[in-house]
C-alpha positions as CSV (number, residue, x, y, z in Angstrom):
1,M,44.6,177.1,159.6
2,K,41.6,175.2,160.8
3,K,41.6,171.2,159.6
4,V,38.5,169.8,158.2
5,M,37.8,166.3,157.5
6,I,35.5,166.0,154.0
7,Y,33.3,162.8,154.1
8,A,32.0,162.1,150.7
9,Y,31.0,159.8,147.9
10,S,34.7,158.9,146.6
11,N,33.8,156.9,143.3
12,L,35.0,159.3,140.4
13,N,31.5,160.6,140.4
14,L,31.5,163.8,138.6
15,G,28.7,165.5,140.6
16,D,29.9,164.7,144.0
17,D,33.8,165.6,142.9
18,L,32.5,168.8,141.7
19,F,31.0,169.4,145.9
20,I,34.8,168.4,146.8
21,K,36.2,171.1,144.2
22,L,33.6,173.6,145.3
23,L,34.2,173.4,149.2
24,C,38.2,173.0,149.1
25,E,37.8,176.5,146.3
26,R,35.6,178.5,148.7
27,Y,37.7,177.7,151.9
28,T,41.3,178.4,150.5
29,N,42.9,179.3,153.8
30,T,41.3,175.7,155.6
31,Q,43.1,172.4,155.2
32,F,40.9,169.6,154.0
33,L,41.5,166.1,154.7
34,L,39.5,163.3,152.7
35,Y,39.7,159.4,153.0
36,A,39.2,158.2,149.3
37,P,40.8,155.9,146.6
38,K,44.4,157.0,145.6
39,G,43.0,158.3,142.5
40,Y,42.1,161.1,144.0
41,K,45.3,162.7,144.4
42,K,45.6,162.6,140.6
43,L,42.5,164.3,140.3
44,F,42.8,167.0,142.9
45,E,46.7,167.6,142.2
46,D,46.4,171.2,141.5
47,L,44.0,172.0,144.7
48,Q,46.7,173.1,147.4
49,N,44.6,172.7,150.6
50,I,43.4,169.0,150.5
51,S,45.7,165.8,151.6
52,I,44.4,162.7,150.5
53,F,44.6,159.6,152.7
54,P,44.4,156.6,150.5
55,S,41.7,154.0,151.7
56,D,42.6,151.4,149.0
57,T,46.0,150.4,150.3
58,L,47.0,146.8,151.1
59,L,47.5,147.8,154.8
60,V,44.4,149.8,155.0
61,K,42.4,147.0,153.6
62,V,43.6,144.6,156.0
63,G,43.0,147.2,159.1
64,N,39.4,147.5,157.5
65,F,38.7,144.1,157.4
66,I,39.8,143.5,161.1
67,F,37.3,146.3,161.9
68,R,34.4,144.1,159.8
69,V,35.2,141.0,162.0
70,L,35.3,142.8,165.4
71,K,31.7,144.1,164.0
72,V,33.1,148.0,163.6
73,N,31.3,149.5,161.2
74,R,33.6,152.0,160.2
75,P,36.8,152.5,158.6
76,F,40.1,152.1,161.1
77,L,42.1,155.2,159.2
78,R,39.2,157.5,158.4
79,T,38.6,157.4,162.2
80,K,42.3,158.0,163.2
81,I,42.7,160.8,160.6
82,A,39.4,162.7,161.7
83,K,40.6,162.8,165.6
84,K,42.9,165.4,163.8
85,C,40.6,167.6,162.9
86,D,38.8,170.9,163.9
87,A,35.4,170.1,162.4
88,A,33.9,167.9,160.3
89,V,31.4,168.1,156.2
90,N,29.5,165.6,155.1
91,I,29.1,166.7,152.0
92,G,27.3,164.9,148.8
93,G,23.8,164.1,147.4
94,S,21.9,161.1,147.6
95,I,23.8,159.9,150.8
96,F,20.7,158.7,152.7
97,M,19.0,156.1,150.5
98,Q,17.7,153.0,152.9
99,V,19.4,150.0,152.0
100,N,18.6,146.3,153.0
101,N,21.7,146.7,155.8
102,W,20.9,150.2,156.8
103,K,21.2,149.9,160.7
104,N,25.4,149.1,159.2
105,Q,25.2,152.1,157.0
106,F,23.8,153.8,159.9
107,E,26.9,152.8,162.2
108,N,29.4,154.2,159.8
109,K,27.3,157.6,159.7
110,E,27.4,158.2,163.5
111,G,30.9,157.3,163.4
112,M,32.0,160.4,161.1
113,Q,31.0,162.5,164.2
114,I,34.1,164.1,165.8
115,K,33.9,164.4,169.8
116,N,33.1,167.8,170.7
117,K,33.9,169.1,167.2
118,P,31.1,171.3,164.8
119,F,29.8,168.6,161.9
120,Y,28.2,170.1,159.0
121,L,25.9,168.2,156.6
122,L,25.5,169.4,153.0
123,G,24.2,169.3,149.9
124,A,22.0,166.2,150.5
125,N,19.0,164.9,149.9
126,F,17.2,162.1,151.8
127,G,15.3,158.8,150.8
128,P,13.5,156.8,149.2
129,F,13.0,155.3,152.6
130,I,10.5,152.6,153.4
131,D,10.0,152.8,157.0
132,S,9.6,154.4,159.9
133,E,12.5,153.3,162.1
134,Y,14.8,154.7,159.4
135,F,13.8,157.9,159.5
136,L,13.9,158.4,163.1
137,A,17.1,156.9,163.6
138,Y,18.3,159.5,161.1
139,K,16.2,162.4,163.1
140,N,17.8,161.7,166.4
141,L,21.0,161.4,164.5
142,F,20.6,164.7,162.6
143,S,19.4,166.5,166.0
144,K,23.0,166.2,166.8
145,Y,24.8,167.9,163.9
146,T,25.7,171.8,163.9
147,D,23.8,172.5,160.5
148,I,22.3,170.7,158.4
149,C,21.1,172.3,154.9
150,F,19.5,169.8,152.2
151,R,18.8,170.6,148.5
152,D,15.4,169.6,147.8
153,S,11.9,170.9,149.6
154,Y,10.8,167.3,150.3
155,S,13.9,166.6,152.6
156,Y,13.6,169.8,154.2
157,E,9.8,169.4,155.1
158,L,11.0,166.0,156.7
159,F,13.3,167.6,159.1
160,K,12.4,171.1,159.4
161,D,10.8,171.0,162.8
162,L,14.7,170.6,163.6
163,P,16.2,174.1,164.5
164,N,19.4,173.3,162.7
165,V,18.0,172.1,159.0
166,R,17.9,174.6,156.3
167,L,17.2,174.1,152.4
168,A,19.2,175.7,149.7
169,D,19.3,174.7,145.8
170,D,22.0,172.1,144.9
171,I,25.6,173.4,145.5
172,V,26.1,172.7,141.5
173,F,24.3,175.5,140.7
174,Q,26.8,178.1,141.9
175,L,29.8,176.4,139.8
176,K,31.6,179.5,137.7
177,E,34.0,177.7,136.4
178,D,36.6,179.5,134.1
179,L,35.8,178.1,130.5
180,K,36.6,179.1,127.1
181,I,33.2,178.0,125.7
182,K,33.4,177.8,122.1
183,E,29.4,176.1,121.3
184,E,29.1,173.3,118.8
185,K,26.0,173.9,117.5
186,N,25.3,170.6,116.2
187,N,26.5,169.1,119.0
188,V,24.5,167.1,121.6
189,V,25.7,165.3,124.8
190,I,23.8,162.6,126.1
191,S,24.4,161.5,129.9
192,V,23.7,157.8,130.2
193,I,23.6,155.2,133.1
194,R,23.5,151.8,133.4
195,P,20.1,151.2,134.7
196,S,20.4,147.8,136.3
197,V,23.0,148.8,138.9
198,R,20.4,150.3,140.8
199,K,17.8,147.4,142.0
200,Q,14.3,149.5,141.0
201,L,15.9,149.7,137.3
202,E,17.3,146.2,136.8
203,N,14.8,145.3,134.2
204,Y,15.3,148.6,132.1
205,D,18.8,148.2,130.3
206,E,17.7,147.0,126.8
207,I,14.7,149.5,126.6
208,Y,16.9,152.2,128.1
209,Y,19.7,151.6,125.5
210,K,16.9,151.1,122.2
211,K,15.7,154.2,123.3
212,I,18.9,156.2,123.6
213,K,19.9,154.3,120.2
214,D,16.7,155.8,118.6
215,T,17.2,159.3,119.7
216,I,21.0,159.4,118.4
217,I,19.6,158.1,114.8
218,Y,17.0,160.5,114.9
219,L,19.1,163.8,116.1
220,N,21.8,162.1,113.5
221,E,19.4,162.7,110.8
222,K,18.6,166.2,111.9
223,G,21.9,167.2,110.9
224,Y,23.4,166.5,115.0
225,Y,26.5,164.4,116.3
226,V,26.3,163.5,119.4
227,T,28.9,162.9,122.7
228,L,27.6,160.4,124.6
229,M,29.1,160.8,128.1
230,S,30.0,158.9,131.3
231,F,29.9,160.4,134.6
232,C,31.1,157.4,136.7
233,E,32.9,154.6,135.3
234,K,32.6,152.5,138.6
235,E,28.7,152.8,138.2
236,G,28.1,151.2,135.2
237,D,28.5,154.9,132.8
238,K,31.3,153.7,130.4
239,E,29.8,150.4,130.0
240,A,26.6,151.5,129.1
241,V,28.0,154.2,126.5
242,E,29.8,151.1,124.9
243,E,26.9,148.8,124.7
244,I,24.7,151.9,123.1
245,L,27.8,151.9,120.2
246,E,26.7,148.1,119.6
247,L,23.5,148.9,119.0
248,L,24.3,151.4,116.2
249,P,24.7,151.0,112.5
250,D,27.9,151.9,111.3
251,R,26.6,154.8,109.6
252,N,25.5,156.7,112.9
253,K,28.5,155.5,115.0
254,I,30.9,157.7,112.7
255,K,28.5,160.9,113.9
256,V,29.1,160.3,117.5
257,K,31.5,161.1,120.3
258,K,32.5,159.4,123.7
259,H,33.4,161.0,126.9
260,Y,34.4,159.2,129.7
261,Y,35.1,161.4,132.9
262,K,37.5,160.1,135.6
263,Y,40.0,162.8,136.5
264,N,39.7,165.7,134.2
265,I,36.7,167.9,135.9
266,K,37.3,171.0,133.4
267,E,37.2,168.6,130.5
268,A,34.1,166.8,131.3
269,L,32.4,170.6,132.1
270,Q,33.8,172.1,128.8
271,T,32.0,169.1,126.9
272,I,28.9,170.0,128.4
273,A,29.3,173.9,128.2
274,N,30.3,173.2,124.3
275,S,27.4,171.6,123.4
276,K,23.7,172.4,122.1
277,F,21.7,170.6,124.1
278,V,22.0,168.2,126.9
279,V,20.1,164.8,127.4
280,A,20.0,163.9,130.9
281,T,19.9,160.6,132.7
282,R,22.3,161.7,135.5
283,F,21.2,164.3,137.7
284,H,24.0,166.6,137.6
285,A,24.0,166.2,134.1
286,M,20.7,168.1,134.4
287,I,21.8,171.0,136.8
288,L,25.4,171.1,134.6
289,G,22.9,171.8,131.5
290,W,20.9,174.4,133.5
291,V,24.1,176.2,134.6
292,F,25.7,176.2,131.1
293,N,22.4,177.9,130.1
294,K,21.1,174.5,127.8
295,P,18.0,173.4,127.0
296,V,17.7,170.0,129.3
297,F,15.8,166.8,128.1
298,P,15.5,164.5,131.6
299,I,15.0,161.0,131.4
300,V,14.2,160.7,135.4
301,Y,15.2,157.6,136.8
302,S,15.0,159.0,140.4
303,Q,12.5,161.2,142.9
304,K,15.7,163.3,143.5
305,M,15.4,164.6,139.9
306,T,11.7,165.0,140.3
307,N,11.7,167.2,143.2
308,V,14.6,169.8,142.1
309,M,12.9,170.0,138.9
310,K,9.5,171.2,140.7
311,D,11.3,173.3,143.2
312,V,13.3,174.8,140.3
313,G,9.9,175.5,138.2
314,F,10.7,173.2,135.3
315,D,7.3,172.5,133.3
316,G,9.3,171.1,129.8
317,L,9.5,167.8,128.3
318,Y,10.8,165.4,129.9
319,T,10.6,161.3,130.5
320,D,10.8,158.9,133.2
321,F,11.6,155.3,133.3
322,N,8.3,154.3,134.0
323,Q,7.0,155.6,130.4
324,L,10.4,155.1,128.7
325,E,8.6,152.4,126.5
326,N,6.3,154.9,125.1
327,L,8.9,157.5,124.8
328,D,8.6,159.4,120.9
329,V,12.2,160.6,120.5
330,A,10.8,163.4,117.9
331,D,9.9,164.9,121.7
332,V,12.9,164.8,122.5
333,Y,14.4,166.6,120.0
334,K,11.5,169.2,120.6
335,G,12.9,170.0,123.9
336,M,15.7,172.0,121.8
337,Q,13.4,174.6,121.4
338,L,11.5,174.5,124.9
339,N,13.5,173.7,127.5
340,L,15.8,176.5,128.4
341,I,15.6,177.8,132.0
342,D,17.0,180.5,133.9
343,V,18.6,179.2,136.9
344,S,20.3,182.8,138.1
345,K,18.4,182.6,141.3
346,Q,19.3,179.3,141.9
347,A,22.8,180.0,141.4
348,K,22.4,182.9,144.3
349,K,20.7,180.6,146.6
350,S,22.7,177.7,146.3
351,E,25.5,179.4,147.8
352,Q,23.5,179.5,151.2
353,H,24.4,175.9,151.8
354,F,27.8,177.5,152.9
355,M,25.8,180.2,155.1
356,Q,26.8,178.5,159.0
357,L,30.4,176.9,157.7
358,D,31.3,180.6,156.4
359,K,30.8,181.8,160.1
360,Y,33.0,178.7,161.1
361,L,35.9,179.2,158.5
362,L,35.7,182.9,157.4
363,E,34.7,184.9,160.5
C-alpha cells in the first residue's frame, strides 16, 4: 500500500475539508498522512485510510519554535512524516495569495516536496498577486512538480506553457454524497463571513452585516425562515453569525436558525441540500448550492468567485463587496427564480483533477 502525504489548509474550513474527504474516498487502498490539529482525528474518524499527526501538541509547538529561531520555515514534524511517504499531494483552493512575507511562505512550499518522489498540486487557483518576482518564483517551483491541475481558467492561462499544467472544474463539483434530502421549501441558507478578516475587506463589516440583516427581514416577510451558516469558525464566520443576529428585531430572530460547521461534514451538507435557496458569500457555499441543484445568489468577496462564475457560464443575479451598499435585497429574492444552473458537465470535468494521480495510485 502506497503512503501519500497530504498538504492542505487545516483550519476546519468546510470547503478544504471536503477536498481531503474526496481525496481519501477516491483512493481507498492508499494510506494518507496529514499533519493537522488534533481535531482532525475527530473529523475524519470514519475514514480508515488517513492518519492524523497532530500539529498542535506542546512538543510540536516547541520544535516549530526552534525551527523558526533557526530561520527554517517548515514544520519539523511535517518534514519527518513526509520522508516516510511515496508521494505528496498539495490539495487546496486559494493557497497562492501573495502576502507581505511571501518569501517565508514560498520556502514553506518548497519544503513540501519529497526528494525524488512525485508531487501533485490539485484544486488550486493562483493569486491574487502584485509583482512579477512572486509569479516567477512560483513558476519555477511549479516546473518541478509532477502534475498541476488548476480550478479556474485565469490560473491555467498564467502557467499553461508549463507541460505539467492542466485545468478542471473545482474538485467539490464531483461530490456524490449519500443524503436523504428533504427539501424545506421555506428555508434559505445564507453563508456568511467576517469581512475584516481579509485585509481588502477590513472596512466592510458594518455594511455587510446590515445587508444580510435586511435580506433576512425581507425573506421573513416573504414567508421564509433563514439558516445562517458558518463554514469556518477560525476565520470569523461564527462571530459574524452572532453579530448579524444581534442586529435583528426579536420577531425576526425566532425565524433564524444557526449552523456552525466544525466536525460534521455530512450535517453541513445536509443543511444546504435541504434548503430551497442559497445566498453564498463563501466560495464553496456557491459550489455546493449548485451541486445540490439550488438557485444561488453569490455575494462575491474574491476574484476567485468571479472567475469560476465565468467559467461555468453563470449569468444570474449577484453582487460584490464594491456594490454592496447599492444592493436591493429584492434582487436577492429574485435570484430564487432566476439563478438555477445545471453543473452536470462541471461534475464530470471535475474528476479530471485526479487523472494523473489515478495513473499513479490506481494502475
